All heavy atoms as a GROMACS GRO file, in nm:
protein
  648
    1MET      N    1  12.528   0.151  16.676
    1MET     CA    2  12.469   0.264  16.604
    1MET      C    3  12.416   0.214  16.472
    1MET      O    4  12.493   0.157  16.402
    1MET     CB    5  12.562   0.369  16.594
    1MET     CG    6  12.505   0.498  16.530
    1MET     SD    7  12.626   0.629  16.507
    1MET     CE    8  12.615   0.700  16.676
    2GLY      N    9  12.295   0.253  16.427
    2GLY     CA   10  12.249   0.219  16.299
    2GLY      C   11  12.304   0.303  16.187
    2GLY      O   12  12.359   0.413  16.216
    3THR      N   13  12.294   0.247  16.066
    3THR     CA   14  12.346   0.316  15.941
    3THR      C   15  12.234   0.354  15.846
    3THR      O   16  12.129   0.287  15.857
    3THR     CB   17  12.454   0.232  15.883
    3THR    OG1   18  12.406   0.120  15.832
    3THR    CG2   19  12.574   0.210  15.980
    4ARG      N   20  12.267   0.441  15.764
    4ARG     CA   21  12.163   0.471  15.658
    4ARG      C   22  12.247   0.470  15.523
    4ARG      O   23  12.357   0.484  15.517
    4ARG     CB   24  12.117   0.617  15.671
    4ARG     CG   25  12.024   0.623  15.804
    4ARG     CD   26  11.950   0.742  15.803
    4ARG     NE   27  11.843   0.750  15.697
    4ARG     CZ   28  11.767   0.847  15.675
    4ARG    NH1   29  11.774   0.954  15.759
    4ARG    NH2   30  11.674   0.854  15.585
    5VAL      N   31  12.166   0.448  15.413
    5VAL     CA   32  12.217   0.441  15.282
    5VAL      C   33  12.185   0.577  15.220
    5VAL      O   34  12.073   0.624  15.237
    5VAL     CB   35  12.160   0.318  15.200
    5VAL    CG1   36  12.210   0.333  15.055
    5VAL    CG2   37  12.196   0.188  15.260
    6ALA      N   38  12.283   0.635  15.151
    6ALA     CA   39  12.269   0.766  15.094
    6ALA      C   40  12.352   0.775  14.971
    6ALA      O   41  12.442   0.695  14.953
    6ALA     CB   42  12.311   0.881  15.191
    7VAL      N   43  12.320   0.872  14.890
    7VAL     CA   44  12.394   0.905  14.772
    7VAL      C   45  12.430   1.054  14.775
    7VAL      O   46  12.341   1.141  14.803
    7VAL     CB   47  12.309   0.882  14.637
    7VAL    CG1   48  12.384   0.930  14.517
    7VAL    CG2   49  12.269   0.738  14.626
    8MET      N   50  12.558   1.078  14.751
    8MET     CA   51  12.614   1.217  14.751
    8MET      C   52  12.645   1.260  14.606
    8MET      O   53  12.712   1.178  14.533
    8MET     CB   54  12.733   1.237  14.831
    8MET     CG   55  12.717   1.221  14.973
    8MET     SD   56  12.873   1.257  15.053
    8MET     CE   57  12.808   1.266  15.220
    9SER      N   58  12.592   1.373  14.561
    9SER     CA   59  12.627   1.419  14.430
    9SER      C   60  12.718   1.543  14.443
    9SER      O   61  12.695   1.627  14.520
    9SER     CB   62  12.493   1.474  14.359
    9SER     OG   63  12.403   1.364  14.340
   10ILE      N   64  12.828   1.522  14.388
   10ILE     CA   65  12.940   1.625  14.400
   10ILE      C   66  12.970   1.683  14.266
   10ILE      O   67  12.974   1.614  14.167
   10ILE     CB   68  13.067   1.559  14.469
   10ILE    CG1   69  13.029   1.496  14.598
   10ILE    CG2   70  13.182   1.661  14.480
   10ILE    CD1   71  13.144   1.402  14.641
   11ILE      N   72  12.975   1.817  14.263
   11ILE     CA   73  13.010   1.896  14.134
   11ILE      C   74  13.148   1.968  14.178
   11ILE      O   75  13.150   2.043  14.276
   11ILE     CB   76  12.907   1.983  14.090
   11ILE    CG1   77  12.784   1.911  14.070
   11ILE    CG2   78  12.957   2.066  13.973
   11ILE    CD1   79  12.699   1.951  13.963
   12VAL      N   80  13.248   1.938  14.096
   12VAL     CA   81  13.375   1.996  14.117
   12VAL      C   82  13.400   2.104  13.994
   12VAL      O   83  13.412   2.074  13.879
   12VAL     CB   84  13.495   1.886  14.106
   12VAL    CG1   85  13.634   1.954  14.128
   12VAL    CG2   86  13.468   1.785  14.212
   13GLU      N   87  13.407   2.222  14.046
   13GLU     CA   88  13.430   2.343  13.942
   13GLU      C   89  13.568   2.382  13.955
   13GLU      O   90  13.620   2.461  13.868
   13GLU     CB   91  13.329   2.451  13.978
   13GLU     CG   92  13.186   2.419  13.954
   13GLU     CD   93  13.085   2.514  13.980
   13GLU    OE1   94  13.124   2.626  14.052
   13GLU    OE2   95  12.964   2.496  13.959
   14ASN      N   96  13.638   2.353  14.058
   14ASN     CA   97  13.773   2.394  14.090
   14ASN      C   98  13.875   2.276  14.090
   14ASN      O   99  13.878   2.203  14.190
   14ASN     CB  100  13.790   2.470  14.215
   14ASN     CG  101  13.927   2.506  14.257
   14ASN    OD1  102  14.013   2.499  14.172
   14ASN    ND2  103  13.949   2.551  14.375
   15ALA      N  104  13.932   2.245  13.979
   15ALA     CA  105  14.018   2.130  13.956
   15ALA      C  106  14.131   2.125  14.060
   15ALA      O  107  14.182   2.024  14.102
   15ALA     CB  108  14.085   2.118  13.819
   16ASP      N  109  14.180   2.240  14.119
   16ASP     CA  110  14.288   2.250  14.218
   16ASP      C  111  14.238   2.184  14.350
   16ASP      O  112  14.324   2.148  14.432
   16ASP     CB  113  14.327   2.398  14.239
   16ASP     CG  114  14.401   2.455  14.116
   16ASP    OD1  115  14.441   2.375  14.045
   16ASP    OD2  116  14.401   2.574  14.099
   17ALA      N  117  14.106   2.172  14.373
   17ALA     CA  118  14.056   2.115  14.499
   17ALA      C  119  14.036   1.972  14.497
   17ALA      O  120  14.000   1.903  14.597
   17ALA     CB  121  13.933   2.184  14.535
   18VAL      N  122  14.071   1.900  14.377
   18VAL     CA  123  14.042   1.767  14.369
   18VAL      C  124  14.124   1.674  14.460
   18VAL      O  125  14.072   1.577  14.520
   18VAL     CB  126  14.076   1.716  14.212
   18VAL    CG1  127  14.071   1.568  14.206
   18VAL    CG2  128  13.966   1.773  14.127
   19TRP      N  129  14.258   1.720  14.494
   19TRP     CA  130  14.331   1.628  14.572
   19TRP      C  131  14.293   1.648  14.718
   19TRP      O  132  14.290   1.538  14.798
   19TRP     CB  133  14.490   1.681  14.575
   19TRP     CG  134  14.510   1.815  14.613
   19TRP    CD1  135  14.508   1.936  14.552
   19TRP    CD2  136  14.546   1.849  14.753
   19TRP    NE1  137  14.529   2.030  14.636
   19TRP    CE2  138  14.552   1.992  14.766
   19TRP    CE3  139  14.569   1.785  14.878
   19TRP    CZ2  140  14.594   2.060  14.875
   19TRP    CZ3  141  14.602   1.844  14.987
   19TRP    CH2  142  14.599   1.975  14.987
   20GLN      N  143  14.229   1.759  14.760
   20GLN     CA  144  14.164   1.770  14.893
   20GLN      C  145  14.045   1.680  14.905
   20GLN      O  146  14.021   1.623  15.001
   20GLN     CB  147  14.129   1.913  14.925
   20GLN     CG  148  14.252   2.003  14.930
   20GLN     CD  149  14.202   2.145  14.942
   20GLN    OE1  150  14.130   2.205  14.858
   20GLN    NE2  151  14.251   2.218  15.043
   21LEU      N  152  13.958   1.676  14.794
   21LEU     CA  153  13.832   1.603  14.793
   21LEU      C  154  13.876   1.447  14.806
   21LEU      O  155  13.821   1.381  14.868
   21LEU     CB  156  13.766   1.617  14.660
   21LEU     CG  157  13.646   1.536  14.640
   21LEU    CD1  158  13.546   1.545  14.744
   21LEU    CD2  159  13.584   1.552  14.499
   22ASN      N  160  13.981   1.404  14.730
   22ASN     CA  161  14.023   1.265  14.739
   22ASN      C  162  14.076   1.231  14.879
   22ASN      O  163  14.047   1.122  14.925
   22ASN     CB  164  14.127   1.238  14.628
   22ASN     CG  165  14.067   1.217  14.499
   22ASN    OD1  166  13.951   1.174  14.481
   22ASN    ND2  167  14.139   1.269  14.391
   23GLU      N  168  14.137   1.325  14.943
   23GLU     CA  169  14.187   1.297  15.078
   23GLU      C  170  14.072   1.277  15.179
   23GLU      O  171  14.074   1.190  15.253
   23GLU     CB  172  14.278   1.415  15.135
   23GLU     CG  173  14.413   1.411  15.078
   23GLU     CD  174  14.501   1.513  15.138
   23GLU    OE1  175  14.449   1.588  15.232
   23GLU    OE2  176  14.622   1.528  15.097
   24VAL      N  177  13.968   1.354  15.167
   24VAL     CA  178  13.846   1.346  15.249
   24VAL      C  179  13.774   1.205  15.217
   24VAL      O  180  13.729   1.150  15.314
   24VAL     CB  181  13.750   1.463  15.230
   24VAL    CG1  182  13.624   1.443  15.302
   24VAL    CG2  183  13.815   1.593  15.277
   25LEU      N  184  13.766   1.182  15.090
   25LEU     CA  185  13.688   1.054  15.063
   25LEU      C  186  13.770   0.936  15.095
   25LEU      O  187  13.716   0.832  15.150
   25LEU     CB  188  13.666   1.054  14.907
   25LEU     CG  189  13.571   1.162  14.844
   25LEU    CD1  190  13.564   1.140  14.700
   25LEU    CD2  191  13.433   1.133  14.907
   26HIS      N  192  13.902   0.949  15.105
   26HIS     CA  193  13.984   0.847  15.152
   26HIS      C  194  13.970   0.814  15.297
   26HIS      O  195  13.961   0.705  15.355
   26HIS     CB  196  14.135   0.857  15.119
   26HIS     CG  197  14.226   0.758  15.162
   26HIS    ND1  198  14.231   0.629  15.109
   26HIS    CD2  199  14.308   0.749  15.273
   26HIS    CE1  200  14.312   0.558  15.174
   26HIS    NE2  201  14.364   0.626  15.277
   27GLU      N  202  13.958   0.924  15.365
   27GLU     CA  203  13.929   0.925  15.517
   27GLU      C  204  13.802   0.845  15.554
   27GLU      O  205  13.806   0.785  15.656
   27GLU     CB  206  13.934   1.069  15.562
   27GLU     CG  207  13.908   1.084  15.715
   27GLU     CD  208  13.899   1.237  15.759
   27GLU    OE1  209  13.950   1.322  15.685
   27GLU    OE2  210  13.856   1.251  15.867
   28TYR      N  211  13.702   0.860  15.464
   28TYR     CA  212  13.575   0.796  15.494
   28TYR      C  213  13.552   0.667  15.404
   28TYR      O  214  13.445   0.622  15.388
   28TYR     CB  215  13.457   0.888  15.469
   28TYR     CG  216  13.456   0.995  15.570
   28TYR    CD1  217  13.535   1.114  15.570
   28TYR    CD2  218  13.362   0.991  15.678
   28TYR    CE1  219  13.528   1.209  15.664
   28TYR    CE2  220  13.356   1.082  15.775
   28TYR     CZ  221  13.442   1.196  15.769
   28TYR     OH  222  13.436   1.294  15.873
   29GLY      N  223  13.664   0.612  15.344
   29GLY     CA  224  13.662   0.498  15.255
   29GLY      C  225  13.596   0.387  15.316
   29GLY      O  226  13.521   0.304  15.237
   30GLU      N  227  13.598   0.362  15.446
   30GLU     CA  228  13.538   0.232  15.499
   30GLU      C  229  13.382   0.237  15.484
   30GLU      O  230  13.301   0.129  15.490
   30GLU     CB  231  13.578   0.216  15.643
   30GLU     CG  232  13.501   0.327  15.732
   30GLU     CD  233  13.554   0.310  15.883
   30GLU    OE1  234  13.507   0.232  15.956
   30GLU    OE2  235  13.658   0.390  15.913
   31TYR      N  236  13.312   0.353  15.457
   31TYR     CA  237  13.168   0.372  15.456
   31TYR      C  238  13.125   0.371  15.306
   31TYR      O  239  13.005   0.359  15.282
   31TYR     CB  240  13.120   0.502  15.514
   31TYR     CG  241  13.160   0.503  15.673
   31TYR    CD1  242  13.261   0.587  15.712
   31TYR    CD2  243  13.100   0.417  15.750
   31TYR    CE1  244  13.296   0.592  15.843
   31TYR    CE2  245  13.125   0.420  15.893
   31TYR     CZ  246  13.225   0.514  15.935
   31TYR     OH  247  13.253   0.524  16.069
   32ILE      N  248  13.222   0.397  15.217
   32ILE     CA  249  13.180   0.417  15.078
   32ILE      C  250  13.151   0.287  15.007
   32ILE      O  251  13.245   0.193  14.997
   32ILE     CB  252  13.294   0.500  14.997
   32ILE    CG1  253  13.293   0.643  15.057
   32ILE    CG2  254  13.251   0.509  14.848
   32ILE    CD1  255  13.409   0.727  15.003
   33ILE      N  256  13.039   0.278  14.943
   33ILE     CA  257  12.995   0.161  14.873
   33ILE      C  258  13.051   0.151  14.734
   33ILE      O  259  13.106   0.056  14.676
   33ILE     CB  260  12.852   0.136  14.865
   33ILE    CG1  261  12.790   0.129  14.998
   33ILE    CG2  262  12.804   0.020  14.784
   33ILE    CD1  263  12.634   0.150  15.009
   34GLY      N  264  13.044   0.275  14.667
   34GLY     CA  265  13.088   0.288  14.535
   34GLY      C  266  13.105   0.431  14.492
   34GLY      O  267  13.041   0.518  14.557
   35ARG      N  268  13.178   0.458  14.396
   35ARG     CA  269  13.200   0.599  14.348
   35ARG      C  270  13.209   0.594  14.187
   35ARG      O  271  13.259   0.507  14.131
   35ARG     CB  272  13.333   0.647  14.401
   35ARG     CG  273  13.387   0.772  14.347
   35ARG     CD  274  13.524   0.802  14.412
   35ARG     NE  275  13.583   0.914  14.351
   35ARG     CZ  276  13.684   0.978  14.390
   35ARG    NH1  277  13.752   0.931  14.489
   35ARG    NH2  278  13.735   1.078  14.334
   36MET      N  279  13.141   0.697  14.132
   36MET     CA  280  13.139   0.719  13.986
   36MET      C  281  13.176   0.857  13.959
   36MET      O  282  13.117   0.952  14.004
   36MET     CB  283  13.003   0.685  13.928
   36MET     CG  284  13.003   0.702  13.779
   36MET     SD  285  12.845   0.665  13.700
   36MET     CE  286  12.736   0.777  13.787
   37GLY      N  287  13.276   0.884  13.869
   37GLY     CA  288  13.314   1.018  13.823
   37GLY      C  289  13.302   1.037  13.688
   37GLY      O  290  13.333   0.946  13.601
   38ILE      N  291  13.243   1.149  13.648
   38ILE     CA  292  13.228   1.181  13.505
   38ILE      C  293  13.295   1.319  13.478
   38ILE      O  294  13.246   1.409  13.538
   38ILE     CB  295  13.083   1.185  13.466
   38ILE    CG1  296  13.002   1.050  13.498
   38ILE    CG2  297  13.051   1.218  13.331
   38ILE    CD1  298  12.849   1.061  13.498
   39PRO      N  299  13.392   1.316  13.384
   39PRO     CA  300  13.453   1.452  13.348
   39PRO      C  301  13.354   1.509  13.242
   39PRO      O  302  13.328   1.442  13.140
   39PRO     CB  303  13.580   1.413  13.297
   39PRO     CG  304  13.569   1.262  13.255
   39PRO     CD  305  13.463   1.202  13.338
   40TYR      N  306  13.308   1.628  13.261
   40TYR     CA  307  13.233   1.703  13.162
   40TYR      C  308  13.312   1.807  13.105
   40TYR      O  309  13.321   1.917  13.146
   40TYR     CB  310  13.106   1.761  13.235
   40TYR     CG  311  13.001   1.817  13.139
   40TYR    CD1  312  13.009   1.804  13.002
   40TYR    CD2  313  12.900   1.884  13.195
   40TYR    CE1  314  12.918   1.856  12.917
   40TYR    CE2  315  12.791   1.941  13.102
   40TYR     CZ  316  12.808   1.930  12.971
   40TYR     OH  317  12.712   1.979  12.881
   41ARG      N  318  13.391   1.764  13.006
   41ARG     CA  319  13.509   1.855  12.949
   41ARG      C  320  13.445   1.978  12.884
   41ARG      O  321  13.508   2.090  12.887
   41ARG     CB  322  13.589   1.774  12.842
   41ARG     CG  323  13.666   1.670  12.916
   41ARG     CD  324  13.754   1.581  12.821
   41ARG     NE  325  13.826   1.478  12.892
   41ARG     CZ  326  13.785   1.353  12.910
   41ARG    NH1  327  13.654   1.317  12.866
   41ARG    NH2  328  13.846   1.265  12.984
   42ALA      N  329  13.328   1.969  12.832
   42ALA     CA  330  13.276   2.081  12.748
   42ALA      C  331  13.246   2.208  12.852
   42ALA      O  332  13.258   2.323  12.824
   42ALA     CB  333  13.137   2.055  12.681
   43ARG      N  334  13.209   2.166  12.977
   43ARG     CA  335  13.189   2.271  13.082
   43ARG      C  336  13.308   2.287  13.184
   43ARG      O  337  13.303   2.366  13.273
   43ARG     CB  338  13.053   2.238  13.159
   43ARG     CG  339  12.937   2.226  13.076
   43ARG     CD  340  12.888   2.376  13.056
   43ARG     NE  341  12.748   2.349  12.981
   43ARG     CZ  342  12.666   2.445  12.997
   43ARG    NH1  343  12.682   2.536  13.061
   43ARG    NH2  344  12.551   2.429  12.934
   44LYS      N  345  13.412   2.200  13.162
   44LYS     CA  346  13.530   2.215  13.249
   44LYS      C  347  13.499   2.181  13.402
   44LYS      O  348  13.539   2.245  13.485
   44LYS     CB  349  13.605   2.337  13.231
   44LYS     CG  350  13.664   2.360  13.090
   44LYS     CD  351  13.748   2.471  13.079
   44LYS     CE  352  13.795   2.481  12.929
   44LYS     NZ  353  13.829   2.607  12.879
   45ILE      N  354  13.402   2.087  13.423
   45ILE     CA  355  13.375   2.043  13.560
   45ILE      C  356  13.370   1.888  13.560
   45ILE      O  357  13.377   1.825  13.466
   45ILE     CB  358  13.225   2.100  13.600
   45ILE    CG1  359  13.116   2.033  13.511
   45ILE    CG2  360  13.223   2.243  13.602
   45ILE    CD1  361  12.979   2.058  13.557
   46HIS      N  362  13.365   1.843  13.690
   46HIS     CA  363  13.365   1.699  13.706
   46HIS      C  364  13.240   1.667  13.795
   46HIS      O  365  13.213   1.735  13.886
   46HIS     CB  366  13.488   1.644  13.774
   46HIS     CG  367  13.612   1.672  13.708
   46HIS    ND1  368  13.650   1.581  13.610
   46HIS    CD2  369  13.701   1.782  13.714
   46HIS    CE1  370  13.760   1.639  13.552
   46HIS    NE2  371  13.799   1.755  13.603
   47ILE      N  372  13.170   1.564  13.758
   47ILE     CA  373  13.047   1.523  13.834
   47ILE      C  374  13.079   1.390  13.896
   47ILE      O  375  13.117   1.296  13.833
   47ILE     CB  376  12.926   1.504  13.738
   47ILE    CG1  377  12.910   1.648  13.674
   47ILE    CG2  378  12.800   1.460  13.816
   47ILE    CD1  379  12.822   1.635  13.539
   48ILE      N  380  13.067   1.380  14.026
   48ILE     CA  381  13.097   1.263  14.100
   48ILE      C  382  12.976   1.219  14.184
   48ILE      O  383  12.909   1.304  14.246
   48ILE     CB  384  13.221   1.279  14.210
   48ILE    CG1  385  13.335   1.334  14.123
   48ILE    CG2  386  13.246   1.156  14.279
   48ILE    CD1  387  13.455   1.382  14.200
   49SER      N  388  12.944   1.086  14.184
   49SER     CA  389  12.840   1.040  14.269
   49SER      C  390  12.908   0.930  14.360
   49SER      O  391  12.980   0.844  14.319
   49SER     CB  392  12.736   0.967  14.177
   49SER     OG  393  12.638   0.903  14.252
   50ILE      N  394  12.869   0.942  14.494
   50ILE     CA  395  12.919   0.856  14.590
   50ILE      C  396  12.796   0.780  14.664
   50ILE      O  397  12.713   0.852  14.700
   50ILE     CB  398  12.990   0.922  14.696
   50ILE    CG1  399  13.101   1.009  14.646
   50ILE    CG2  400  13.037   0.840  14.811
   50ILE    CD1  401  13.222   0.935  14.595
   51ALA      N  402  12.794   0.655  14.666
   51ALA     CA  403  12.701   0.574  14.739
   51ALA      C  404  12.767   0.538  14.873
   51ALA      O  405  12.880   0.489  14.878
   51ALA     CB  406  12.663   0.437  14.666
   52ILE      N  407  12.694   0.555  14.982
   52ILE     CA  408  12.762   0.540  15.118
   52ILE      C  409  12.656   0.480  15.204
   52ILE      O  410  12.541   0.492  15.204
   52ILE     CB  411  12.800   0.687  15.163
   52ILE    CG1  412  12.875   0.673  15.291
   52ILE    CG2  413  12.683   0.778  15.190
   52ILE    CD1  414  12.947   0.802  15.331
   53ASP      N  415  12.718   0.397  15.309
   53ASP     CA  416  12.634   0.327  15.402
   53ASP      C  417  12.703   0.362  15.539
   53ASP      O  418  12.813   0.304  15.565
   53ASP     CB  419  12.628   0.175  15.383
   53ASP     CG  420  12.535   0.107  15.474
   53ASP    OD1  421  12.478   0.169  15.568
   53ASP    OD2  422  12.508  -0.020  15.458
   54ALA      N  423  12.638   0.451  15.619
   54ALA     CA  424  12.718   0.497  15.740
   54ALA      C  425  12.615   0.561  15.834
   54ALA      O  426  12.500   0.589  15.799
   54ALA     CB  427  12.817   0.612  15.703
   55PRO      N  428  12.655   0.586  15.962
   55PRO     CA  429  12.562   0.647  16.056
   55PRO      C  430  12.529   0.795  15.995
   55PRO      O  431  12.616   0.855  15.922
   55PRO     CB  432  12.638   0.666  16.179
   55PRO     CG  433  12.742   0.556  16.173
   55PRO     CD  434  12.775   0.536  16.030
   56GLN      N  435  12.413   0.838  16.027
   56GLN     CA  436  12.364   0.965  15.963
   56GLN      C  437  12.466   1.081  15.993
   56GLN      O  438  12.480   1.162  15.914
   56GLN     CB  439  12.217   0.995  16.003
   56GLN     CG  440  12.166   1.118  15.934
   56GLN     CD  441  12.018   1.132  15.950
   56GLN    OE1  442  11.952   1.033  15.980
   56GLN    NE2  443  11.970   1.248  15.920
   57ASP      N  444  12.511   1.086  16.126
   57ASP     CA  445  12.597   1.194  16.156
   57ASP      C  446  12.724   1.183  16.082
   57ASP      O  447  12.787   1.284  16.046
   57ASP     CB  448  12.614   1.205  16.303
   57ASP     CG  449  12.682   1.077  16.372
   57ASP    OD1  450  12.671   0.971  16.307
   57ASP    OD2  451  12.747   1.086  16.478
   58THR      N  452  12.775   1.062  16.046
   58THR     CA  453  12.896   1.038  15.972
   58THR      C  454  12.878   1.100  15.830
   58THR      O  455  12.966   1.169  15.782
   58THR     CB  456  12.941   0.908  15.973
   58THR    OG1  457  12.961   0.860  16.096
   58THR    CG2  458  13.061   0.883  15.887
   59ILE      N  459  12.767   1.069  15.764
   59ILE     CA  460  12.723   1.120  15.634
   59ILE      C  461  12.716   1.271  15.640
   59ILE      O  462  12.777   1.337  15.545
   59ILE     CB  463  12.594   1.063  15.577
   59ILE    CG1  464  12.621   0.903  15.574
   59ILE    CG2  465  12.556   1.123  15.450
   59ILE    CD1  466  12.481   0.827  15.550
   60SER      N  467  12.660   1.325  15.734
   60SER     CA  468  12.644   1.471  15.747
   60SER      C  469  12.780   1.539  15.767
   60SER      O  470  12.809   1.648  15.706
   60SER     CB  471  12.558   1.510  15.860
   60SER     OG  472  12.424   1.462  15.835
   61THR      N  473  12.868   1.479  15.843
   61THR     CA  474  13.006   1.534  15.861
   61THR      C  475  13.077   1.528  15.733
   61THR      O  476  13.140   1.638  15.700
   61THR     CB  477  13.073   1.461  15.974
   61THR    OG1  478  12.999   1.461  16.093
   61THR    CG2  479  13.218   1.510  15.999
   62LEU      N  480  13.070   1.422  15.659
   62LEU     CA  481  13.150   1.405  15.540
   62LEU      C  482  13.090   1.507  15.438
   62LEU      O  483  13.169   1.579  15.369
   62LEU     CB  484  13.121   1.268  15.469
   62LEU     CG  485  13.182   1.243  15.335
   62LEU    CD1  486  13.324   1.266  15.322
   62LEU    CD2  487  13.145   1.095  15.287
   63ALA      N  488  12.965   1.529  15.430
   63ALA     CA  489  12.910   1.629  15.340
   63ALA      C  490  12.953   1.764  15.373
   63ALA      O  491  12.984   1.844  15.292
   63ALA     CB  492  12.752   1.622  15.332
   64GLY      N  493  12.958   1.797  15.496
   64GLY     CA  494  13.011   1.927  15.540
   64GLY      C  495  13.156   1.949  15.510
   64GLY      O  496  13.189   2.059  15.468
   65LYS      N  497  13.240   1.846  15.528
   65LYS     CA  498  13.380   1.864  15.486
   65LYS      C  499  13.391   1.884  15.349
   65LYS      O  500  13.468   1.970  15.297
   65LYS     CB  501  13.460   1.734  15.530
   65LYS     CG  502  13.483   1.728  15.677
   65LYS     CD  503  13.560   1.609  15.716
   65LYS     CE  504  13.597   1.606  15.866
   65LYS     NZ  505  13.684   1.498  15.904
   66ILE      N  506  13.318   1.806  15.254
   66ILE     CA  507  13.330   1.825  15.109
   66ILE      C  508  13.279   1.965  15.066
   66ILE      O  509  13.334   2.037  14.992
   66ILE     CB  510  13.248   1.711  15.048
   66ILE    CG1  511  13.306   1.581  15.071
   66ILE    CG2  512  13.238   1.742  14.902
   66ILE    CD1  513  13.236   1.464  15.021
   67GLY      N  514  13.156   2.003  15.127
   67GLY     CA  515  13.109   2.130  15.100
   67GLY      C  516  13.191   2.251  15.134
   67GLY      O  517  13.164   2.361  15.086
   68SER      N  518  13.282   2.235  15.230
   68SER     CA  519  13.363   2.340  15.265
   68SER      C  520  13.488   2.365  15.177
   68SER      O  521  13.556   2.458  15.186
   68SER     CB  522  13.418   2.316  15.410
   68SER     OG  523  13.510   2.220  15.414
   69LEU      N  524  13.499   2.274  15.081
   69LEU     CA  525  13.614   2.287  14.991
   69LEU      C  526  13.587   2.387  14.883
   69LEU      O  527  13.476   2.396  14.839
   69LEU     CB  528  13.656   2.154  14.929
   69LEU     CG  529  13.692   2.032  15.021
   69LEU    CD1  530  13.701   1.902  14.946
   69LEU    CD2  531  13.819   2.070  15.096
   70ASN      N  532  13.678   2.477  14.856
   70ASN     CA  533  13.658   2.580  14.759
   70ASN      C  534  13.627   2.527  14.615
   70ASN      O  535  13.701   2.449  14.562
   70ASN     CB  536  13.783   2.673  14.752
   70ASN     CG  537  13.774   2.783  14.662
   70ASN    OD1  538  13.658   2.845  14.647
   70ASN    ND2  539  13.880   2.830  14.593
   71GLY      N  540  13.517   2.560  14.559
   71GLY     CA  541  13.480   2.529  14.420
   71GLY      C  542  13.414   2.387  14.413
   71GLY      O  543  13.406   2.334  14.304
   72ILE      N  544  13.367   2.337  14.526
   72ILE     CA  545  13.302   2.202  14.531
   72ILE      C  546  13.169   2.214  14.592
   72ILE      O  547  13.152   2.276  14.702
   72ILE     CB  548  13.381   2.100  14.599
   72ILE    CG1  549  13.523   2.079  14.522
   72ILE    CG2  550  13.316   1.968  14.610
   72ILE    CD1  551  13.614   1.979  14.576
   73THR      N  552  13.065   2.156  14.523
   73THR     CA  553  12.928   2.160  14.576
   73THR      C  554  12.889   2.019  14.596
   73THR      O  555  12.917   1.932  14.512
   73THR     CB  556  12.833   2.235  14.471
   73THR    OG1  557  12.882   2.360  14.447
   73THR    CG2  558  12.689   2.240  14.531
   74VAL      N  559  12.816   1.997  14.707
   74VAL     CA  560  12.759   1.855  14.744
   74VAL      C  561  12.617   1.859  14.792
   74VAL      O  562  12.582   1.952  14.855
   74VAL     CB  563  12.849   1.791  14.844
   74VAL    CG1  564  12.852   1.869  14.976
   74VAL    CG2  565  12.814   1.646  14.868
   75LYS      N  566  12.542   1.775  14.745
   75LYS     CA  567  12.405   1.751  14.786
   75LYS      C  568  12.387   1.601  14.826
   75LYS      O  569  12.447   1.508  14.763
   75LYS     CB  570  12.303   1.780  14.686
   75LYS     CG  571  12.306   1.926  14.642
   75LYS     CD  572  12.259   2.011  14.764
   75LYS     CE  573  12.259   2.159  14.716
   75LYS     NZ  574  12.234   2.258  14.824
   76THR      N  575  12.318   1.578  14.929
   76THR     CA  576  12.289   1.424  14.972
   76THR      C  577  12.146   1.391  14.975
   76THR      O  578  12.056   1.471  15.015
   76THR     CB  579  12.348   1.426  15.121
   76THR    OG1  580  12.483   1.466  15.126
   76THR    CG2  581  12.345   1.273  15.170
   77ALA      N  582  12.123   1.284  14.928
   77ALA     CA  583  11.988   1.220  14.920
   77ALA      C  584  11.991   1.095  14.997
   77ALA      O  585  12.070   1.007  14.980
   77ALA     CB  586  11.942   1.184  14.787
   78PHE      N  587  11.907   1.080  15.111
   78PHE     CA  588  11.897   0.966  15.197
   78PHE      C  589  11.802   0.872  15.160
   78PHE      O  590  11.690   0.908  15.116
   78PHE     CB  591  11.868   1.012  15.346
   78PHE     CG  592  11.986   1.079  15.419
   78PHE    CD1  593  12.004   1.218  15.407
   78PHE    CD2  594  12.087   1.002  15.482
   78PHE    CE1  595  12.106   1.275  15.468
   78PHE    CE2  596  12.180   1.071  15.546
   78PHE     CZ  597  12.204   1.209  15.536
   79SER      N  598  11.824   0.753  15.162
   79SER     CA  599  11.730   0.635  15.144
   79SER      C  600  11.645   0.611  15.277
   79SER      O  601  11.707   0.638  15.375
   79SER     CB  602  11.813   0.502  15.102
   79SER     OG  603  11.719   0.395  15.110
   80SER      N  604  11.542   0.545  15.268
   80SER     CA  605  11.473   0.507  15.389
   80SER      C  606  11.531   0.377  15.440
   80SER      O  607  11.488   0.328  15.547
   80SER     CB  608  11.316   0.496  15.357
   80SER     OG  609  11.300   0.390  15.259
   81VAL      N  610  11.623   0.311  15.373
   81VAL     CA  611  11.690   0.193  15.415
   81VAL      C  612  11.782   0.224  15.527
   81VAL      O  613  11.866   0.306  15.523
   81VAL     CB  614  11.765   0.125  15.302
   81VAL    CG1  615  11.840  -0.001  15.350
   81VAL    CG2  616  11.677   0.092  15.184
   82LYS      N  617  11.745   0.149  15.642
   82LYS     CA  618  11.833   0.169  15.765
   82LYS      C  619  11.880   0.032  15.814
   82LYS      O  620  11.809  -0.059  15.795
   82LYS     CB  621  11.751   0.243  15.870
   82LYS     CG  622  11.710   0.379  15.837
   82LYS     CD  623  11.630   0.438  15.960
   82LYS     CE  624  11.581   0.569  15.909
   82LYS     NZ  625  11.499   0.635  16.019
   83SER      N  626  11.979   0.031  15.904
   83SER     CA  627  12.021  -0.093  15.964
   83SER      C  628  12.023  -0.055  16.118
   83SER      O  629  12.044   0.064  16.152
   83SER     CB  630  12.159  -0.146  15.919
   83SER     OG  631  12.263  -0.066  15.975
   84ASP      N  632  12.014  -0.161  16.190
   84ASP     CA  633  12.018  -0.144  16.340
   84ASP      C  634  12.149  -0.185  16.405
   84ASP      O  635  12.149  -0.197  16.524
   84ASP     CB  636  11.903  -0.223  16.400
   84ASP     CG  637  11.766  -0.172  16.361
   84ASP    OD1  638  11.757  -0.044  16.354
   84ASP    OD2  639  11.667  -0.252  16.349
   85GLU      N  640  12.247  -0.200  16.328
   85GLU     CA  641  12.379  -0.258  16.368
   85GLU      C  642  12.451  -0.155  16.455
   85GLU      O  643  12.441  -0.038  16.445
   85GLU     CB  644  12.468  -0.282  16.257
   85GLU     CG  645  12.416  -0.400  16.173
   85GLU     CD  646  12.500  -0.416  16.048
   85GLU    OE1  647  12.597  -0.352  16.025
   85GLU    OE2  648  12.469  -0.504  15.966
   0.00000   0.00000   0.00000
């Protein structure tokens, strides 16, 4: 199955959900290329960016799991870069 490269932008407004978010990200760790987190203390939120290389349905499932967490918003941007593996 082929894979796609994508970037997920995550905004955490509920700090109590961070441990759930980390559990989900750990579950999909084999697909994650890199992760960057920025605490925005003035607004009391966290901004996280995830680079991922995975089958499109895996990326969509991950985004759905993250988006279902209370106080967390996620948006995904897909690259046109694909693999045929």
